[in-house]
N, C-alpha and C positions, 0 to 999 in steps of 0.2 A: 263462355262464362262472362267475358268482358261485355258482351252484348246485353246481358241481363242487367248489368249495373247501369248501362246508359239508356235502357228502355224507357224509363219515365221521362228523361230529358228529350228523347226522340219523339215520344207521344206529345209532350207539351209543344215542341217545335212544330210538329205536324198540325196539331189541333188549333193552335192560336196564331200560327204564322202562314204555313203553306196552304192549308185548306181554305182559310178565308180569302187568300189571294186567288185561289182556283175558283171559288164561288163568285168573287167579284168579276173575274174574267168571263165566267159562264154567263152571269147576269148582263154583262156588257154586250155579249153576243145576242142574248135574248132581246135586249133593248134595241139593238140595231135592226134585228129582224122585225120587231114590232113596228119600228118607225117606217121600214120599207113596206110592210104588210098593210099598214093603215095610211100610207102615203102622206104623212104629216109634212115632211120637208117639201114635197112636190106641191101640196095644197098651199103652203105658205108662199112658195116661189110664184105660183100662178094665181095669186089671190085676186088680182084685178084683170084677169083674162076671162073671156066668156067660158061658160061651163062646157058647152058642146061645140066650140069653135064656130059660133054663129057670126058671120060677118056680112050678112045681107044688109043692104041699105035700109035704114029705119029700124032695124032690130039690134044693132050693135049696142046702143045705150041700154036697152032693156036687158039684153043678154048679160052684159057686164053687171048690171044691178042685181039681176037674179042670181048670178054666180056668186057675187059678194054675199048676198043674203044666205044662200045655201051653204057656201063654204064656211061662213062664220059658225054655223051650228055644227058642221062636220068637224071643224078644227077644235071647237070647244069640247066636243065629245071625245075626240082623240086625246086631247090634253087631260081630260078627266080619267080616261082609261090608262094613260101613261102614268098619271099620279097614283092610281090604284095599284098598278104593276110595281112601281118603285116602292110603294109602302109595303106591299107583300114581300118584295125582295129584301127590304130592310128588316122586316120582322123575321124572316127565315134566317138571315145572316146573324142577327143578334141572338136568336134562339139557338143556332148552331154553336156560337162562341160560348154562350153561357150554360149550355147543357151540362158539361162536366161540373161546373160550379154548383148548379142546382142539385145534381146527383150527390155531391159531397155534402151539401147542406141537408139533404133528406136523410143521409146516412147518420149524420151527427144529430 
């Protein structure tokens, strides 16, 4: 019987505190996986290195220039995709948090 009296408080604690923390932890894991999958940190670390480790005499400068040109577009694409992912995650998190409030507003 005591559990029924504390149920609304337990729901509020879960919905507005515990679940958003769990969602943020999940999204952090998704973001780490995204960065590894799309190699963004590695592309930034190796920005001024040749794309295919081309070190033959006379081709080093061209290989570095071509790598910078290609990596620039790949990095910009990765950053755009990361921004879209973060935007979707923020929308999902805010939608989850405000879902009960919207339901109450619809009832009233």
